[in-house]
PyMOL Python script that loads the backbone (N, CA, C, O; Angstrom):
from pymol import cmd

cmd.read_pdbstr("""\
ATOM      1  N   UNK A   1     103.961  51.707  73.485  1.00  0.00           N
ATOM      2  CA  UNK A   1     104.647  51.393  74.667  1.00  0.00           C
ATOM      3  C   UNK A   1     105.695  52.495  74.897  1.00  0.00           C
ATOM      4  O   UNK A   1     106.504  52.743  74.003  1.00  0.00           O
ATOM      5  N   UNK A   2     105.709  53.093  75.939  1.00  0.00           N
ATOM      6  CA  UNK A   2     106.853  54.117  76.296  1.00  0.00           C
ATOM      7  C   UNK A   2     107.988  53.459  76.714  1.00  0.00           C
ATOM      8  O   UNK A   2     107.826  52.483  77.446  1.00  0.00           O
ATOM      9  N   UNK A   3     109.217  53.825  76.370  1.00  0.00           N
ATOM     10  CA  UNK A   3     110.614  53.288  76.943  1.00  0.00           C
ATOM     11  C   UNK A   3     111.399  54.322  77.122  1.00  0.00           C
ATOM     12  O   UNK A   3     111.151  55.409  76.600  1.00  0.00           O
ATOM     13  N   UNK A   4     112.566  54.081  77.976  1.00  0.00           N
ATOM     14  CA  UNK A   4     113.606  55.126  78.222  1.00  0.00           C
ATOM     15  C   UNK A   4     114.846  54.627  77.400  1.00  0.00           C
ATOM     16  O   UNK A   4     115.242  53.463  77.454  1.00  0.00           O
ATOM     17  N   UNK A   5     115.411  55.583  76.652  1.00  0.00           N
ATOM     18  CA  UNK A   5     116.669  55.508  76.116  1.00  0.00           C
ATOM     19  C   UNK A   5     117.656  56.566  76.608  1.00  0.00           C
ATOM     20  O   UNK A   5     117.233  57.407  77.401  1.00  0.00           O
ATOM     21  N   UNK A   6     118.741  56.599  76.271  1.00  0.00           N
ATOM     22  CA  UNK A   6     119.618  57.663  76.616  1.00  0.00           C
ATOM     23  C   UNK A   6     119.504  58.981  75.679  1.00  0.00           C
ATOM     24  O   UNK A   6     119.929  58.969  74.524  1.00  0.00           O
ATOM     25  N   UNK A   7     118.954  60.010  76.210  1.00  0.00           N
ATOM     26  CA  UNK A   7     118.901  61.146  75.439  1.00  0.00           C
ATOM     27  C   UNK A   7     120.199  61.763  75.151  1.00  0.00           C
ATOM     28  O   UNK A   7     120.341  62.419  74.119  1.00  0.00           O
ATOM     29  N   UNK A   8     121.260  61.582  76.079  1.00  0.00           N
ATOM     30  CA  UNK A   8     122.573  62.005  76.034  1.00  0.00           C
ATOM     31  C   UNK A   8     123.203  61.362  74.648  1.00  0.00           C
ATOM     32  O   UNK A   8     123.871  62.027  73.856  1.00  0.00           O
ATOM     33  N   UNK A   9     122.900  60.028  74.488  1.00  0.00           N
ATOM     34  CA  UNK A   9     123.500  59.396  73.396  1.00  0.00           C
ATOM     35  C   UNK A   9     122.890  59.881  72.094  1.00  0.00           C
ATOM     36  O   UNK A   9     123.602  60.069  71.108  1.00  0.00           O
ATOM     37  N   UNK A  10     121.699  60.067  72.081  1.00  0.00           N
ATOM     38  CA  UNK A  10     121.030  60.583  70.973  1.00  0.00           C
ATOM     39  C   UNK A  10     121.654  61.895  70.467  1.00  0.00           C
ATOM     40  O   UNK A  10     121.947  62.143  69.298  1.00  0.00           O
ATOM     41  N   UNK A  11     121.802  62.655  71.481  1.00  0.00           N
ATOM     42  CA  UNK A  11     122.295  64.074  71.168  1.00  0.00           C
ATOM     43  C   UNK A  11     123.751  63.933  70.667  1.00  0.00           C
ATOM     44  O   UNK A  11     124.125  64.573  69.684  1.00  0.00           O
ATOM     45  N   UNK A  12     124.483  63.190  71.265  1.00  0.00           N
ATOM     46  CA  UNK A  12     125.966  62.953  70.978  1.00  0.00           C
ATOM     47  C   UNK A  12     126.010  62.459  69.524  1.00  0.00           C
ATOM     48  O   UNK A  12     126.722  63.012  68.686  1.00  0.00           O
ATOM     49  N   UNK A  13     125.335  61.548  69.286  1.00  0.00           N
ATOM     50  CA  UNK A  13     125.360  61.067  67.932  1.00  0.00           C
ATOM     51  C   UNK A  13     124.885  62.014  66.765  1.00  0.00           C
ATOM     52  O   UNK A  13     125.425  62.051  65.660  1.00  0.00           O
ATOM     53  N   UNK A  14     123.819  62.764  67.150  1.00  0.00           N
ATOM     54  CA  UNK A  14     123.363  63.709  66.246  1.00  0.00           C
ATOM     55  C   UNK A  14     124.423  64.797  66.095  1.00  0.00           C
ATOM     56  O   UNK A  14     124.606  65.194  64.944  1.00  0.00           O
ATOM     57  N   UNK A  15     125.114  65.315  67.022  1.00  0.00           N
ATOM     58  CA  UNK A  15     126.063  66.301  67.016  1.00  0.00           C
ATOM     59  C   UNK A  15     127.274  65.852  66.248  1.00  0.00           C
ATOM     60  O   UNK A  15     127.822  66.627  65.464  1.00  0.00           O
ATOM     61  N   UNK A  16     127.671  64.745  66.425  1.00  0.00           N
ATOM     62  CA  UNK A  16     128.979  64.061  65.837  1.00  0.00           C
ATOM     63  C   UNK A  16     128.705  64.256  64.356  1.00  0.00           C
ATOM     64  O   UNK A  16     129.653  64.639  63.670  1.00  0.00           O
ATOM     65  N   UNK A  17     127.519  64.040  63.768  1.00  0.00           N
ATOM     66  CA  UNK A  17     127.176  64.124  62.401  1.00  0.00           C
ATOM     67  C   UNK A  17     126.770  65.387  61.951  1.00  0.00           C
ATOM     68  O   UNK A  17     126.338  65.521  60.807  1.00  0.00           O
ATOM     69  N   UNK A  18     126.883  66.516  62.884  1.00  0.00           N
ATOM     70  CA  UNK A  18     126.573  67.828  62.294  1.00  0.00           C
ATOM     71  C   UNK A  18     125.088  67.953  62.049  1.00  0.00           C
ATOM     72  O   UNK A  18     124.750  68.874  61.306  1.00  0.00           O
ATOM     73  N   UNK A  19     124.274  67.280  62.486  1.00  0.00           N
ATOM     74  CA  UNK A  19     122.900  67.387  62.177  1.00  0.00           C
ATOM     75  C   UNK A  19     122.035  68.224  63.266  1.00  0.00           C
ATOM     76  O   UNK A  19     122.302  68.154  64.466  1.00  0.00           O
ATOM     77  N   UNK A  20     121.049  68.970  62.790  1.00  0.00           N
ATOM     78  CA  UNK A  20     120.261  69.591  63.609  1.00  0.00           C
ATOM     79  C   UNK A  20     119.098  68.618  64.176  1.00  0.00           C
ATOM     80  O   UNK A  20     118.942  67.506  63.672  1.00  0.00           O
ATOM     81  N   UNK A  21     118.423  68.997  65.064  1.00  0.00           N
ATOM     82  CA  UNK A  21     117.335  68.267  65.642  1.00  0.00           C
ATOM     83  C   UNK A  21     116.149  68.068  64.349  1.00  0.00           C
ATOM     84  O   UNK A  21     115.535  67.036  64.079  1.00  0.00           O
ATOM     85  N   UNK A  22     116.076  69.144  63.802  1.00  0.00           N
ATOM     86  CA  UNK A  22     115.030  68.982  62.524  1.00  0.00           C
ATOM     87  C   UNK A  22     115.425  68.094  61.643  1.00  0.00           C
ATOM     88  O   UNK A  22     114.535  67.375  61.188  1.00  0.00           O
ATOM     89  N   UNK A  23     116.672  67.903  61.207  1.00  0.00           N
ATOM     90  CA  UNK A  23     117.194  67.090  60.260  1.00  0.00           C
ATOM     91  C   UNK A  23     117.258  65.608  60.694  1.00  0.00           C
ATOM     92  O   UNK A  23     117.107  64.684  59.894  1.00  0.00           O
ATOM     93  N   UNK A  24     117.499  65.436  62.053  1.00  0.00           N
ATOM     94  CA  UNK A  24     117.169  64.106  62.517  1.00  0.00           C
ATOM     95  C   UNK A  24     115.939  63.652  62.561  1.00  0.00           C
ATOM     96  O   UNK A  24     115.689  62.469  62.331  1.00  0.00           O
ATOM     97  N   UNK A  25     114.981  64.579  62.875  1.00  0.00           N
ATOM     98  CA  UNK A  25     113.592  64.212  62.719  1.00  0.00           C
ATOM     99  C   UNK A  25     113.139  63.763  61.408  1.00  0.00           C
ATOM    100  O   UNK A  25     112.452  62.759  61.217  1.00  0.00           O
ATOM    101  N   UNK A  26     113.596  64.624  60.452  1.00  0.00           N
ATOM    102  CA  UNK A  26     113.181  64.293  58.972  1.00  0.00           C
ATOM    103  C   UNK A  26     113.665  62.940  58.764  1.00  0.00           C
ATOM    104  O   UNK A  26     112.850  62.115  58.352  1.00  0.00           O
ATOM    105  N   UNK A  27     114.880  62.578  58.986  1.00  0.00           N
ATOM    106  CA  UNK A  27     115.576  61.204  58.583  1.00  0.00           C
ATOM    107  C   UNK A  27     114.842  60.075  59.491  1.00  0.00           C
ATOM    108  O   UNK A  27     114.776  58.932  59.041  1.00  0.00           O
ATOM    109  N   UNK A  28     114.334  60.354  60.662  1.00  0.00           N
ATOM    110  CA  UNK A  28     113.725  59.384  61.364  1.00  0.00           C
ATOM    111  C   UNK A  28     112.253  59.352  61.270  1.00  0.00           C
ATOM    112  O   UNK A  28     111.633  58.535  61.950  1.00  0.00           O
ATOM    113  N   UNK A  29     111.566  60.272  60.388  1.00  0.00           N
ATOM    114  CA  UNK A  29     110.294  60.494  60.110  1.00  0.00           C
ATOM    115  C   UNK A  29     109.386  60.558  61.376  1.00  0.00           C
ATOM    116  O   UNK A  29     108.310  59.981  61.533  1.00  0.00           O
ATOM    117  N   UNK A  30     110.019  61.350  62.217  1.00  0.00           N
ATOM    118  CA  UNK A  30     109.217  61.997  63.505  1.00  0.00           C
ATOM    119  C   UNK A  30     109.341  63.462  63.528  1.00  0.00           C
ATOM    120  O   UNK A  30     109.915  64.095  62.642  1.00  0.00           O
ATOM    121  N   UNK A  31     108.766  64.003  64.603  1.00  0.00           N
ATOM    122  CA  UNK A  31     108.712  65.417  64.760  1.00  0.00           C
ATOM    123  C   UNK A  31     109.939  66.029  65.243  1.00  0.00           C
ATOM    124  O   UNK A  31     110.701  65.301  65.879  1.00  0.00           O
ATOM    125  N   UNK A  32     110.238  67.164  65.062  1.00  0.00           N
ATOM    126  CA  UNK A  32     111.167  67.787  65.758  1.00  0.00           C
ATOM    127  C   UNK A  32     111.007  67.810  67.283  1.00  0.00           C
ATOM    128  O   UNK A  32     111.966  67.671  68.042  1.00  0.00           O
ATOM    129  N   UNK A  33     109.718  67.996  67.698  1.00  0.00           N
ATOM    130  CA  UNK A  33     109.335  68.046  69.120  1.00  0.00           C
ATOM    131  C   UNK A  33     109.668  66.592  69.632  1.00  0.00           C
ATOM    132  O   UNK A  33     110.026  66.538  70.809  1.00  0.00           O
ATOM    133  N   UNK A  34     109.615  65.573  69.033  1.00  0.00           N
ATOM    134  CA  UNK A  34     109.949  64.219  69.595  1.00  0.00           C
ATOM    135  C   UNK A  34     111.320  64.132  69.820  1.00  0.00           C
ATOM    136  O   UNK A  34     111.775  63.705  70.880  1.00  0.00           O
ATOM    137  N   UNK A  35     112.146  64.588  68.699  1.00  0.00           N
ATOM    138  CA  UNK A  35     113.643  64.558  69.028  1.00  0.00           C
ATOM    139  C   UNK A  35     114.099  65.331  70.260  1.00  0.00           C
ATOM    140  O   UNK A  35     114.992  64.925  71.003  1.00  0.00           O
ATOM    141  N   UNK A  36     113.344  66.620  70.453  1.00  0.00           N
ATOM    142  CA  UNK A  36     113.682  67.310  71.520  1.00  0.00           C
ATOM    143  C   UNK A  36     113.388  66.662  72.791  1.00  0.00           C
ATOM    144  O   UNK A  36     114.151  66.764  73.752  1.00  0.00           O
ATOM    145  N   UNK A  37     112.234  65.957  72.824  1.00  0.00           N
ATOM    146  CA  UNK A  37     111.748  65.235  74.060  1.00  0.00           C
ATOM    147  C   UNK A  37     112.785  64.040  74.332  1.00  0.00           C
ATOM    148  O   UNK A  37     113.203  63.775  75.460  1.00  0.00           O
ATOM    149  N   UNK A  38     113.111  63.423  73.290  1.00  0.00           N
ATOM    150  CA  UNK A  38     114.055  62.193  73.491  1.00  0.00           C
ATOM    151  C   UNK A  38     115.339  62.769  74.000  1.00  0.00           C
ATOM    152  O   UNK A  38     115.839  62.305  75.024  1.00  0.00           O
ATOM    153  N   UNK A  39     115.802  63.576  73.463  1.00  0.00           N
ATOM    154  CA  UNK A  39     117.081  64.236  73.888  1.00  0.00           C
ATOM    155  C   UNK A  39     117.116  64.805  75.494  1.00  0.00           C
ATOM    156  O   UNK A  39     118.064  64.668  76.268  1.00  0.00           O
ATOM    157  N   UNK A  40     115.928  65.425  75.757  1.00  0.00           N
ATOM    158  CA  UNK A  40     115.757  65.923  77.127  1.00  0.00           C
ATOM    159  C   UNK A  40     115.410  64.866  78.140  1.00  0.00           C
ATOM    160  O   UNK A  40     116.043  64.894  79.195  1.00  0.00           O
ATOM    161  N   UNK A  41     114.464  63.909  77.963  1.00  0.00           N
ATOM    162  CA  UNK A  41     113.935  63.143  78.825  1.00  0.00           C
ATOM    163  C   UNK A  41     114.292  61.662  78.597  1.00  0.00           C
ATOM    164  O   UNK A  41     114.142  60.869  79.526  1.00  0.00           O
ATOM    165  N   UNK A  42     114.777  61.237  77.351  1.00  0.00           N
ATOM    166  CA  UNK A  42     114.989  59.918  77.134  1.00  0.00           C
ATOM    167  C   UNK A  42     113.803  59.043  76.873  1.00  0.00           C
ATOM    168  O   UNK A  42     113.977  57.850  76.621  1.00  0.00           O
ATOM    169  N   UNK A  43     112.517  59.610  76.924  1.00  0.00           N
ATOM    170  CA  UNK A  43     111.166  58.815  76.770  1.00  0.00           C
ATOM    171  C   UNK A  43     110.833  58.830  75.293  1.00  0.00           C
ATOM    172  O   UNK A  43     110.792  59.905  74.695  1.00  0.00           O
ATOM    173  N   UNK A  44     110.567  57.555  74.614  1.00  0.00           N
ATOM    174  CA  UNK A  44     110.248  57.425  73.313  1.00  0.00           C
ATOM    175  C   UNK A  44     109.317  56.179  73.218  1.00  0.00           C
ATOM    176  O   UNK A  44     109.136  55.415  74.166  1.00  0.00           O
ATOM    177  N   UNK A  45     108.737  56.040  71.980  1.00  0.00           N
ATOM    178  CA  UNK A  45     108.148  54.730  71.759  1.00  0.00           C
ATOM    179  C   UNK A  45     109.044  53.888  71.097  1.00  0.00           C
ATOM    180  O   UNK A  45     110.134  54.259  70.662  1.00  0.00           O
ATOM    181  N   UNK A  46     108.530  52.601  71.005  1.00  0.00           N
ATOM    182  CA  UNK A  46     109.445  51.506  70.371  1.00  0.00           C
ATOM    183  C   UNK A  46     109.726  51.914  69.061  1.00  0.00           C
ATOM    184  O   UNK A  46     110.869  51.795  68.620  1.00  0.00           O
ATOM    185  N   UNK A  47     108.621  52.482  68.242  1.00  0.00           N
ATOM    186  CA  UNK A  47     108.885  52.788  66.902  1.00  0.00           C
ATOM    187  C   UNK A  47     109.942  53.975  66.732  1.00  0.00           C
ATOM    188  O   UNK A  47     110.780  53.935  65.831  1.00  0.00           O
ATOM    189  N   UNK A  48     109.872  54.910  67.535  1.00  0.00           N
ATOM    190  CA  UNK A  48     110.956  55.916  67.492  1.00  0.00           C
ATOM    191  C   UNK A  48     112.291  55.420  67.760  1.00  0.00           C
ATOM    192  O   UNK A  48     113.225  55.803  67.055  1.00  0.00           O
ATOM    193  N   UNK A  49     112.463  54.636  68.675  1.00  0.00           N
ATOM    194  CA  UNK A  49     113.648  54.043  69.227  1.00  0.00           C
ATOM    195  C   UNK A  49     114.328  53.228  67.918  1.00  0.00           C
ATOM    196  O   UNK A  49     115.493  53.389  67.555  1.00  0.00           O
ATOM    197  N   UNK A  50     113.368  52.329  67.292  1.00  0.00           N
ATOM    198  CA  UNK A  50     113.823  51.603  66.085  1.00  0.00           C
ATOM    199  C   UNK A  50     114.213  52.588  65.031  1.00  0.00           C
ATOM    200  O   UNK A  50     115.201  52.267  64.371  1.00  0.00           O
ATOM    201  N   UNK A  51     113.674  53.650  64.758  1.00  0.00           N
ATOM    202  CA  UNK A  51     113.888  54.567  63.732  1.00  0.00           C
ATOM    203  C   UNK A  51     115.051  55.187  64.040  1.00  0.00           C
ATOM    204  O   UNK A  51     115.855  55.269  63.111  1.00  0.00           O
ATOM    205  N   UNK A  52     115.399  55.692  65.191  1.00  0.00           N
ATOM    206  CA  UNK A  52     116.657  56.376  65.446  1.00  0.00           C
ATOM    207  C   UNK A  52     117.816  55.332  65.326  1.00  0.00           C
ATOM    208  O   UNK A  52     118.865  55.636  64.758  1.00  0.00           O
ATOM    209  N   UNK A  53     117.630  54.223  65.814  1.00  0.00           N
ATOM    210  CA  UNK A  53     118.721  53.137  65.642  1.00  0.00           C
ATOM    211  C   UNK A  53     118.950  52.950  64.143  1.00  0.00           C
ATOM    212  O   UNK A  53     120.109  52.762  63.771  1.00  0.00           O
ATOM    213  N   UNK A  54     117.969  52.982  63.250  1.00  0.00           N
ATOM    214  CA  UNK A  54     118.210  52.618  61.913  1.00  0.00           C
ATOM    215  C   UNK A  54     118.943  53.936  61.213  1.00  0.00           C
ATOM    216  O   UNK A  54     119.788  53.787  60.331  1.00  0.00           O
ATOM    217  N   UNK A  55     118.589  55.058  61.629  1.00  0.00           N
ATOM    218  CA  UNK A  55     119.192  56.380  61.069  1.00  0.00           C
ATOM    219  C   UNK A  55     120.738  56.422  61.501  1.00  0.00           C
ATOM    220  O   UNK A  55     121.590  56.826  60.709  1.00  0.00           O
ATOM    221  N   UNK A  56     121.042  56.010  62.726  1.00  0.00           N
ATOM    222  CA  UNK A  56     122.256  56.006  63.314  1.00  0.00           C
ATOM    223  C   UNK A  56     123.232  54.787  62.881  1.00  0.00           C
ATOM    224  O   UNK A  56     124.459  54.762  62.975  1.00  0.00           O
ATOM    225  N   UNK A  57     122.426  53.850  62.416  1.00  0.00           N
ATOM    226  CA  UNK A  57     122.990  52.436  62.061  1.00  0.00           C
ATOM    227  C   UNK A  57     123.706  51.744  63.296  1.00  0.00           C
ATOM    228  O   UNK A  57     124.829  51.240  63.284  1.00  0.00           O
ATOM    229  N   UNK A  58     122.837  51.823  64.352  1.00  0.00           N
ATOM    230  CA  UNK A  58     123.353  50.833  65.446  1.00  0.00           C
ATOM    231  C   UNK A  58     122.318  50.064  65.834  1.00  0.00           C
ATOM    232  O   UNK A  58     121.204  50.183  65.324  1.00  0.00           O
ATOM    233  N   UNK A  59     122.606  49.175  66.807  1.00  0.00           N
ATOM    234  CA  UNK A  59     121.611  48.237  67.272  1.00  0.00           C
ATOM    235  C   UNK A  59     120.859  49.028  68.287  1.00  0.00           C
ATOM    236  O   UNK A  59     121.398  49.800  69.080  1.00  0.00           O
ATOM    237  N   UNK A  60     119.438  48.762  68.207  1.00  0.00           N
ATOM    238  CA  UNK A  60     118.573  49.650  69.094  1.00  0.00           C
ATOM    239  C   UNK A  60     118.929  49.697  70.588  1.00  0.00           C
ATOM    240  O   UNK A  60     118.792  50.710  71.273  1.00  0.00           O
ATOM    241  N   UNK A  61     119.449  48.395  71.088  1.00  0.00           N
ATOM    242  CA  UNK A  61     119.711  48.261  72.554  1.00  0.00           C
ATOM    243  C   UNK A  61     120.993  49.092  72.810  1.00  0.00           C
ATOM    244  O   UNK A  61     121.285  49.269  73.993  1.00  0.00           O
ATOM    245  N   UNK A  62     121.734  49.584  71.933  1.00  0.00           N
ATOM    246  CA  UNK A  62     122.898  50.486  72.284  1.00  0.00           C
ATOM    247  C   UNK A  62     122.337  51.718  72.472  1.00  0.00           C
ATOM    248  O   UNK A  62     123.148  52.521  72.934  1.00  0.00           O
ATOM    249  N   UNK A  63     121.170  52.188  72.268  1.00  0.00           N
ATOM    250  CA  UNK A  63     120.596  53.539  72.505  1.00  0.00           C
ATOM    251  C   UNK A  63     120.241  53.643  73.921  1.00  0.00           C
ATOM    252  O   UNK A  63     120.001  54.747  74.409  1.00  0.00           O
ATOM    253  N   UNK A  64     120.189  52.504  74.654  1.00  0.00           N
ATOM    254  CA  UNK A  64     119.684  52.572  76.129  1.00  0.00           C
ATOM    255  C   UNK A  64     120.933  53.025  76.963  1.00  0.00           C
ATOM    256  O   UNK A  64     120.754  53.354  78.135  1.00  0.00           O
ATOM    257  N   UNK A  65     121.998  53.052  76.498  1.00  0.00           N
ATOM    258  CA  UNK A  65     123.237  53.566  77.131  1.00  0.00           C
ATOM    259  C   UNK A  65     123.897  52.706  78.095  1.00  0.00           C
ATOM    260  O   UNK A  65     124.621  53.177  78.973  1.00  0.00           O
ATOM    261  N   UNK A  66     123.670  51.424  77.961  1.00  0.00           N
ATOM    262  CA  UNK A  66     124.413  50.521  78.802  1.00  0.00           C
ATOM    263  C   UNK A  66     125.465  49.667  78.058  1.00  0.00           C
ATOM    264  O   UNK A  66     126.260  48.940  78.654  1.00  0.00           O
ATOM    265  N   UNK A  67     125.415  49.806  76.696  1.00  0.00           N
ATOM    266  CA  UNK A  67     126.455  49.070  75.945  1.00  0.00           C
ATOM    267  C   UNK A  67     127.117  50.223  75.090  1.00  0.00           C
ATOM    268  O   UNK A  67     126.453  51.207  74.761  1.00  0.00           O
ATOM    269  N   UNK A  68     128.501  50.068  74.725  1.00  0.00           N
ATOM    270  CA  UNK A  68     129.233  50.952  73.850  1.00  0.00           C
ATOM    271  C   UNK A  68     128.687  50.890  72.459  1.00  0.00           C
ATOM    272  O   UNK A  68     128.475  49.845  71.845  1.00  0.00           O
ATOM    273  N   UNK A  69     128.481  52.097  72.017  1.00  0.00           N
ATOM    274  CA  UNK A  69     127.995  52.218  70.537  1.00  0.00           C
ATOM    275  C   UNK A  69     129.232  51.700  69.610  1.00  0.00           C
ATOM    276  O   UNK A  69     130.406  52.071  69.594  1.00  0.00           O
ATOM    277  N   UNK A  70     128.501  50.643  68.791  1.00  0.00           N
ATOM    278  CA  UNK A  70     129.438  50.217  67.709  1.00  0.00           C
ATOM    279  C   UNK A  70     128.698  50.597  66.407  1.00  0.00           C
ATOM    280  O   UNK A  70     127.644  50.016  66.151  1.00  0.00           O
ATOM    281  N   UNK A  71     129.097  51.368  65.720  1.00  0.00           N
ATOM    282  CA  UNK A  71     128.540  51.848  64.484  1.00  0.00           C
ATOM    283  C   UNK A  71     128.965  50.961  63.148  1.00  0.00           C
ATOM    284  O   UNK A  71     130.078  50.458  62.996  1.00  0.00           O
ATOM    285  N   UNK A  72     128.013  50.882  62.338  1.00  0.00           N
ATOM    286  CA  UNK A  72     128.384  50.229  61.164  1.00  0.00           C
ATOM    287  C   UNK A  72     129.099  51.161  60.265  1.00  0.00           C
ATOM    288  O   UNK A  72     128.571  52.227  59.948  1.00  0.00           O
ATOM    289  N   UNK A  73     130.248  50.827  59.844  1.00  0.00           N
ATOM    290  CA  UNK A  73     131.237  51.629  58.908  1.00  0.00           C
ATOM    291  C   UNK A  73     131.432  50.959  57.652  1.00  0.00           C
ATOM    292  O   UNK A  73     131.489  49.734  57.541  1.00  0.00           O
ATOM    293  N   UNK A  74     131.544  51.879  56.598  1.00  0.00           N
ATOM    294  CA  UNK A  74     131.751  51.242  55.275  1.00  0.00           C
ATOM    295  C   UNK A  74     133.220  50.642  55.200  1.00  0.00           C
ATOM    296  O   UNK A  74     134.073  51.194  55.895  1.00  0.00           O
ATOM    297  N   UNK A  75     133.549  49.665  54.492  1.00  0.00           N
ATOM    298  CA  UNK A  75     134.868  49.100  54.502  1.00  0.00           C
ATOM    299  C   UNK A  75     135.894  50.229  53.941  1.00  0.00           C
ATOM    300  O   UNK A  75     135.559  51.061  53.098  1.00  0.00           O
ATOM    301  N   UNK A  76     137.046  50.156  54.456  1.00  0.00           N
ATOM    302  CA  UNK A  76     138.047  51.209  54.131  1.00  0.00           C
ATOM    303  C   UNK A  76     138.782  50.450  53.066  1.00  0.00           C
ATOM    304  O   UNK A  76     138.910  49.226  53.069  1.00  0.00           O
ATOM    305  N   UNK A  77     139.282  51.310  52.106  1.00  0.00           N
ATOM    306  CA  UNK A  77     140.006  50.971  50.819  1.00  0.00           C
ATOM    307  C   UNK A  77     141.488  51.038  51.388  1.00  0.00           C
ATOM    308  O   UNK A  77     142.048  52.057  51.792  1.00  0.00           O
ATOM    309  N   UNK A  78     141.994  49.808  51.343  1.00  0.00           N
ATOM    310  CA  UNK A  78     143.463  49.571  51.865  1.00  0.00           C
ATOM    311  C   UNK A  78     144.399  49.463  50.661  1.00  0.00           C
ATOM    312  O   UNK A  78     145.614  49.428  50.859  1.00  0.00           O
ATOM    313  N   UNK A  79     143.923  49.411  49.491  1.00  0.00           N
ATOM    314  CA  UNK A  79     144.924  49.145  48.383  1.00  0.00           C
ATOM    315  C   UNK A  79     145.702  50.377  48.121  1.00  0.00           C
ATOM    316  O   UNK A  79     145.207  51.504  48.116  1.00  0.00           O
ATOM    317  N   UNK A  80     146.943  50.101  47.903  1.00  0.00           N
ATOM    318  CA  UNK A  80     147.962  51.114  47.765  1.00  0.00           C
ATOM    319  C   UNK A  80     147.928  51.550  46.280  1.00  0.00           C
ATOM    320  O   UNK A  80     147.603  50.755  45.398  1.00  0.00           O
ATOM    321  N   UNK A  81     148.253  52.761  46.042  1.00  0.00           N
ATOM    322  CA  UNK A  81     148.352  53.382  44.725  1.00  0.00           C
ATOM    323  C   UNK A  81     149.503  53.157  44.127  1.00  0.00           C
ATOM    324  O   UNK A  81     149.719  53.624  43.008  1.00  0.00           O
TER     325      UNK A  81
END
""", "prot")
cmd.dss("prot")
cmd.show_as("cartoon", "prot")
cmd.util.cbc("prot")
cmd.orient("prot")
């Protein structure tokens, strides 16, 4: 089943991490061509959407572009030295 997500969000999240399209493809277990297509058109299947959400550690619905991206962050060490 094909669906639309925000290619701009995928590209922004990838660039923020300093990843190439090839590196993201490897992490998501998809082809580099798939990443290129998603970034350009926003069209992907449900499995690719889920894989990208897992790689970016966000809720899959946030990739649709309608909600603000809230990423999972490791806890900060607030103890003083």
